[in-house]
A tleap script that builds the chain and sets N, CA, C and O, in Angstrom:
source leaprc.protein.ff14SB
mol = sequence {
  NMET LYS TYR ALA VAL ASP ARG VAL GLU ASN
  ASP VAL VAL ILE LEU GLN ASN LEU SER ASP
  GLY SER MET LYS GLU GLU LYS LYS GLU THR
  PHE PRO PHE LYS ILE LYS GLU LYS ASP ILE
  VAL VAL LYS GLN GLU ASP GLY TYR VAL LEU
  ASP LEU ASN ALA LYS LYS GLU ARG ILE LYS
  LEU ILE LYS GLU LYS MET ASN LYS LEU LYS
  SER LYS CGLU
}
set mol.1.N position { 114.359 93.800 109.191 }
set mol.1.CA position { 115.299 92.747 108.882 }
set mol.1.C position { 115.033 92.242 107.463 }
set mol.1.O position { 113.885 92.007 107.087 }
set mol.2.N position { 116.102 92.076 106.679 }
set mol.2.CA position { 115.976 91.590 105.303 }
set mol.2.C position { 116.334 90.112 105.236 }
set mol.2.O position { 117.256 89.636 105.897 }
set mol.3.N position { 115.569 89.410 104.413 }
set mol.3.CA position { 115.779 87.982 104.212 }
set mol.3.C position { 115.770 87.659 102.730 }
set mol.3.O position { 115.053 88.285 101.949 }
set mol.4.N position { 116.577 86.672 102.349 }
set mol.4.CA position { 116.538 86.111 101.009 }
set mol.4.C position { 115.774 84.798 101.092 }
set mol.4.O position { 115.963 84.021 102.027 }
set mol.5.N position { 114.923 84.555 100.124 }
set mol.5.CA position { 114.198 83.286 100.092 }
set mol.5.C position { 115.156 82.241 99.533 }
set mol.5.O position { 115.516 82.270 98.356 }
set mol.6.N position { 115.560 81.322 100.399 }
set mol.6.CA position { 116.475 80.263 99.999 }
set mol.6.C position { 115.748 79.216 99.170 }
set mol.6.O position { 116.229 78.791 98.119 }
set mol.7.N position { 114.581 78.807 99.657 }
set mol.7.CA position { 113.776 77.828 98.928 }
set mol.7.C position { 112.367 77.798 99.488 }
set mol.7.O position { 112.094 78.286 100.584 }
set mol.8.N position { 111.479 77.206 98.696 }
set mol.8.CA position { 110.086 77.021 99.103 }
set mol.8.C position { 109.808 75.526 99.009 }
set mol.8.O position { 109.941 74.926 97.943 }
set mol.9.N position { 109.423 74.934 100.128 }
set mol.9.CA position { 109.151 73.500 100.190 }
set mol.9.C position { 107.722 73.300 100.657 }
set mol.9.O position { 107.398 73.534 101.821 }
set mol.10.N position { 106.869 72.864 99.738 }
set mol.10.CA position { 105.448 72.674 100.039 }
set mol.10.C position { 104.861 73.968 100.577 }
set mol.10.O position { 104.752 74.944 99.834 }
set mol.11.N position { 104.485 74.003 101.835 }
set mol.11.CA position { 103.879 75.202 102.421 }
set mol.11.C position { 104.833 75.949 103.348 }
set mol.11.O position { 104.395 76.773 104.151 }
set mol.12.N position { 106.132 75.669 103.245 }
set mol.12.CA position { 107.126 76.293 104.118 }
set mol.12.C position { 108.128 77.073 103.276 }
set mol.12.O position { 108.607 76.590 102.250 }
set mol.13.N position { 108.435 78.282 103.725 }
set mol.13.CA position { 109.427 79.135 103.064 }
set mol.13.C position { 110.659 79.187 103.966 }
set mol.13.O position { 110.562 79.522 105.146 }
set mol.14.N position { 111.819 78.852 103.397 }
set mol.14.CA position { 113.075 78.896 104.140 }
set mol.14.C position { 113.747 80.226 103.806 }
set mol.14.O position { 114.042 80.520 102.648 }
set mol.15.N position { 113.982 81.024 104.855 }
set mol.15.CA position { 114.549 82.367 104.702 }
set mol.15.C position { 115.959 82.419 105.271 }
set mol.15.O position { 116.254 81.807 106.298 }
set mol.16.N position { 116.831 83.167 104.580 }
set mol.16.CA position { 118.170 83.407 105.090 }
set mol.16.C position { 118.289 84.874 105.479 }
set mol.16.O position { 118.054 85.768 104.666 }
set mol.17.N position { 118.654 85.104 106.722 }
set mol.17.CA position { 118.864 86.454 107.220 }
set mol.17.C position { 120.087 87.035 106.508 }
set mol.17.O position { 121.168 86.448 106.562 }
set mol.18.N position { 119.929 88.174 105.848 }
set mol.18.CA position { 121.027 88.759 105.086 }
set mol.18.C position { 122.079 89.418 105.971 }
set mol.18.O position { 123.171 89.728 105.495 }
set mol.19.N position { 121.774 89.638 107.242 }
set mol.19.CA position { 122.743 90.244 108.146 }
set mol.19.C position { 123.720 89.225 108.719 }
set mol.19.O position { 124.928 89.460 108.765 }
set mol.20.N position { 123.177 88.085 109.157 }
set mol.20.CA position { 124.043 87.119 109.839 }
set mol.20.C position { 124.049 85.722 109.224 }
set mol.20.O position { 124.753 84.839 109.714 }
set mol.21.N position { 123.284 85.508 108.168 }
set mol.21.CA position { 123.287 84.224 107.487 }
set mol.21.C position { 122.446 83.134 108.128 }
set mol.21.O position { 122.364 82.020 107.609 }
set mol.22.N position { 121.817 83.453 109.261 }
set mol.22.CA position { 120.995 82.447 109.934 }
set mol.22.C position { 119.760 82.126 109.093 }
set mol.22.O position { 119.317 82.930 108.272 }
set mol.23.N position { 119.224 80.943 109.317 }
set mol.23.CA position { 118.068 80.480 108.562 }
set mol.23.C position { 116.852 80.401 109.476 }
set mol.23.O position { 116.970 80.149 110.676 }
set mol.24.N position { 115.674 80.623 108.878 }
set mol.24.CA position { 114.434 80.458 109.620 }
set mol.24.C position { 113.341 80.030 108.659 }
set mol.24.O position { 113.451 80.208 107.446 }
set mol.25.N position { 112.290 79.464 109.221 }
set mol.25.CA position { 111.163 78.991 108.417 }
set mol.25.C position { 109.927 79.822 108.716 }
set mol.25.O position { 109.708 80.260 109.845 }
set mol.26.N position { 109.125 80.030 107.681 }
set mol.26.CA position { 107.833 80.698 107.809 }
set mol.26.C position { 106.834 79.913 106.977 }
set mol.26.O position { 107.198 79.299 105.974 }
set mol.27.N position { 105.596 79.934 107.387 }
set mol.27.CA position { 104.559 79.313 106.584 }
set mol.27.C position { 104.319 80.165 105.341 }
set mol.27.O position { 104.353 81.394 105.404 }
set mol.28.N position { 104.080 79.509 104.228 }
set mol.28.CA position { 103.860 80.208 102.961 }
set mol.28.C position { 102.691 81.185 103.067 }
set mol.28.O position { 102.711 82.247 102.445 }
set mol.29.N position { 101.686 80.837 103.841 }
set mol.29.CA position { 100.504 81.688 103.993 }
set mol.29.C position { 100.803 83.000 104.714 }
set mol.29.O position { 99.972 83.909 104.719 }
set mol.30.N position { 101.983 83.103 105.321 }
set mol.30.CA position { 102.400 84.329 106.011 }
set mol.30.C position { 102.575 85.492 105.040 }
set mol.30.O position { 102.431 86.654 105.417 }
set mol.31.N position { 102.885 85.168 103.787 }
set mol.31.CA position { 103.201 86.182 102.799 }
set mol.31.C position { 101.959 86.566 101.993 }
set mol.31.O position { 101.292 85.693 101.439 }
set mol.32.N position { 101.644 87.856 101.922 }
set mol.32.CA position { 100.446 88.316 101.204 }
set mol.32.C position { 100.651 88.414 99.687 }
set mol.32.O position { 99.849 89.035 98.989 }
set mol.33.N position { 101.713 87.808 99.187 }
set mol.33.CA position { 102.040 87.834 97.767 }
set mol.33.C position { 102.653 86.487 97.413 }
set mol.33.O position { 103.029 85.712 98.292 }
set mol.34.N position { 102.746 86.221 96.126 }
set mol.34.CA position { 103.357 84.967 95.665 }
set mol.34.C position { 104.849 85.023 95.953 }
set mol.34.O position { 105.548 85.919 95.480 }
set mol.35.N position { 105.325 84.074 96.719 }
set mol.35.CA position { 106.728 84.046 97.140 }
set mol.35.C position { 107.473 82.979 96.348 }
set mol.35.O position { 106.937 81.903 96.082 }
set mol.36.N position { 108.731 83.291 95.969 }
set mol.36.CA position { 109.518 82.313 95.224 }
set mol.36.C position { 111.001 82.471 95.558 }
set mol.36.O position { 111.422 83.469 96.144 }
set mol.37.N position { 111.772 81.468 95.172 }
set mol.37.CA position { 113.210 81.510 95.417 }
set mol.37.C position { 113.822 82.768 94.818 }
set mol.37.O position { 113.372 83.263 93.784 }
set mol.38.N position { 114.838 83.270 95.474 }
set mol.38.CA position { 115.594 84.472 95.097 }
set mol.38.C position { 114.908 85.773 95.488 }
set mol.38.O position { 115.514 86.836 95.357 }
set mol.39.N position { 113.665 85.728 95.962 }
set mol.39.CA position { 113.007 86.952 96.423 }
set mol.39.C position { 113.720 87.494 97.648 }
set mol.39.O position { 114.304 86.738 98.425 }
set mol.40.N position { 113.670 88.796 97.813 }
set mol.40.CA position { 114.164 89.464 99.014 }
set mol.40.C position { 112.939 90.059 99.698 }
set mol.40.O position { 112.155 90.783 99.084 }
set mol.41.N position { 112.791 89.737 100.982 }
set mol.41.CA position { 111.657 90.252 101.738 }
set mol.41.C position { 112.160 90.998 102.970 }
set mol.41.O position { 113.225 90.697 103.510 }
set mol.42.N position { 111.380 91.963 103.394 }
set mol.42.CA position { 111.708 92.758 104.570 }
set mol.42.C position { 110.620 92.518 105.612 }
set mol.42.O position { 109.430 92.658 105.330 }
set mol.43.N position { 111.046 92.157 106.814 }
set mol.43.CA position { 110.104 91.936 107.914 }
set mol.43.C position { 109.768 93.283 108.540 }
set mol.43.O position { 110.654 94.017 108.978 }
set mol.44.N position { 108.473 93.599 108.575 }
set mol.44.CA position { 107.995 94.820 109.217 }
set mol.44.C position { 107.013 94.435 110.311 }
set mol.44.O position { 106.672 93.261 110.455 }
set mol.45.N position { 106.568 95.395 111.067 }
set mol.45.CA position { 105.641 95.116 112.169 }
set mol.45.C position { 104.403 94.368 111.711 }
set mol.45.O position { 103.930 93.462 112.398 }
set mol.46.N position { 103.877 94.743 110.556 }
set mol.46.CA position { 102.625 94.157 110.082 }
set mol.46.C position { 102.821 93.011 109.093 }
set mol.46.O position { 101.866 92.597 108.437 }
set mol.47.N position { 104.045 92.493 108.974 }
set mol.47.CA position { 104.286 91.358 108.101 }
set mol.47.C position { 105.480 91.584 107.188 }
set mol.47.O position { 106.362 92.392 107.476 }
set mol.48.N position { 105.489 90.860 106.093 }
set mol.48.CA position { 106.597 90.932 105.138 }
set mol.48.C position { 106.198 91.723 103.900 }
set mol.48.O position { 105.047 91.690 103.465 }
set mol.49.N position { 107.181 92.438 103.338 }
set mol.49.CA position { 106.988 93.114 102.061 }
set mol.49.C position { 108.114 92.685 101.124 }
set mol.49.O position { 109.232 92.406 101.558 }
set mol.50.N position { 107.801 92.640 99.853 }
set mol.50.CA position { 108.758 92.258 98.828 }
set mol.50.C position { 109.623 93.465 98.476 }
set mol.50.O position { 109.111 94.572 98.309 }
set mol.51.N position { 110.935 93.254 98.365 }
set mol.51.CA position { 111.862 94.325 98.000 }
set mol.51.C position { 112.475 93.993 96.639 }
set mol.51.O position { 113.509 93.330 96.562 }
set mol.52.N position { 111.834 94.454 95.577 }
set mol.52.CA position { 112.279 94.140 94.221 }
set mol.52.C position { 113.631 94.766 93.886 }
set mol.52.O position { 114.433 94.158 93.178 }
set mol.53.N position { 113.888 95.959 94.381 }
set mol.53.CA position { 115.174 96.611 94.110 }
set mol.53.C position { 116.329 95.840 94.733 }
set mol.53.O position { 117.375 95.666 94.108 }
set mol.54.N position { 116.139 95.377 95.966 }
set mol.54.CA position { 117.183 94.596 96.628 }
set mol.54.C position { 117.403 93.275 95.898 }
set mol.54.O position { 118.535 92.800 95.806 }
set mol.55.N position { 116.334 92.680 95.380 }
set mol.55.CA position { 116.444 91.426 94.633 }
set mol.55.C position { 117.283 91.645 93.373 }
set mol.55.O position { 118.190 90.862 93.091 }
set mol.56.N position { 116.990 92.690 92.623 }
set mol.56.CA position { 117.737 92.978 91.399 }
set mol.56.C position { 119.210 93.226 91.709 }
set mol.56.O position { 120.088 92.735 90.999 }
set mol.57.N position { 119.477 93.978 92.756 }
set mol.57.CA position { 120.851 94.294 93.133 }
set mol.57.C position { 121.604 93.035 93.558 }
set mol.57.O position { 122.763 92.849 93.184 }
set mol.58.N position { 120.959 92.178 94.329 }
set mol.58.CA position { 121.599 90.935 94.787 }
set mol.58.C position { 121.906 90.018 93.604 }
set mol.58.O position { 122.987 89.431 93.548 }
set mol.59.N position { 120.989 89.888 92.673 }
set mol.59.CA position { 121.220 89.056 91.490 }
set mol.59.C position { 122.378 89.615 90.674 }
set mol.59.O position { 123.212 88.860 90.173 }
set mol.60.N position { 122.429 90.934 90.541 }
set mol.60.CA position { 123.517 91.584 89.802 }
set mol.60.C position { 124.867 91.300 90.464 }
set mol.60.O position { 125.832 90.969 89.774 }
set mol.61.N position { 124.948 91.425 91.784 }
set mol.61.CA position { 126.195 91.178 92.506 }
set mol.61.C position { 126.639 89.726 92.374 }
set mol.61.O position { 127.826 89.451 92.196 }
set mol.62.N position { 125.699 88.810 92.460 }
set mol.62.CA position { 126.033 87.388 92.335 }
set mol.62.C position { 126.563 87.089 90.939 }
set mol.62.O position { 127.536 86.349 90.792 }
set mol.63.N position { 125.932 87.657 89.911 }
set mol.63.CA position { 126.402 87.453 88.542 }
set mol.63.C position { 127.814 88.010 88.363 }
set mol.63.O position { 128.649 87.389 87.705 }
set mol.64.N position { 128.080 89.175 88.944 }
set mol.64.CA position { 129.408 89.771 88.846 }
set mol.64.C position { 130.454 88.880 89.512 }
set mol.64.O position { 131.543 88.688 88.972 }
set mol.65.N position { 130.126 88.342 90.673 }
set mol.65.CA position { 131.054 87.444 91.373 }
set mol.65.C position { 131.319 86.182 90.557 }
set mol.65.O position { 132.458 85.724 90.460 }
set mol.66.N position { 130.265 85.628 89.977 }
set mol.66.CA position { 130.422 84.422 89.157 }
set mol.66.C position { 131.302 84.703 87.942 }
set mol.66.O position { 132.140 83.876 87.582 }
set mol.67.N position { 131.122 85.858 87.311 }
set mol.67.CA position { 131.941 86.215 86.162 }
set mol.67.C position { 133.401 86.387 86.546 }
set mol.67.O position { 134.286 85.999 85.782 }
set mol.68.N position { 133.675 86.965 87.725 }
set mol.68.CA position { 135.047 87.109 88.194 }
set mol.68.C position { 135.691 85.742 88.433 }
set mol.68.O position { 136.854 85.526 88.093 }
set mol.69.N position { 134.923 84.826 89.019 }
set mol.69.CA position { 135.435 83.489 89.264 }
set mol.69.C position { 135.747 82.767 87.950 }
set mol.69.O position { 136.770 82.092 87.838 }
set mol.70.N position { 134.877 82.909 86.972 }
set mol.70.CA position { 135.079 82.266 85.676 }
set mol.70.C position { 136.302 82.825 84.962 }
set mol.70.O position { 137.026 82.091 84.289 }
set mol.71.N position { 136.529 84.122 85.111 }
set mol.71.CA position { 137.659 84.744 84.415 }
set mol.71.C position { 139.012 84.350 85.036 }
set mol.71.O position { 140.050 84.515 84.394 }
set mol.72.N position { 139.014 83.842 86.254 }
set mol.72.CA position { 140.255 83.422 86.914 }
set mol.72.C position { 140.711 82.032 86.480 }
set mol.72.O position { 141.837 81.625 86.763 }
set mol.73.N position { 139.840 81.315 85.799 }
set mol.73.CA position { 140.181 79.932 85.392 }
set mol.73.C position { 141.184 79.896 84.322 }
set mol.73.O position { 141.572 78.817 83.874 }
savepdb mol mol.pdb
quit
């Protein structure tokens, strides 16, 4: 399951499920790497892994959508 990091509040990470949009919380210590907003993580049996390619692609798509919206004004 893939999640986008919506935000990090103190020791809690708020994740958005990329399949259905649902939200869930995880403790920051759950992640074996430095976690930050906009990261994409994949839940595996042994924990979470960072997906840098998915993060880059998601940022690119969001920028494209924003540019389309701006051009319609």
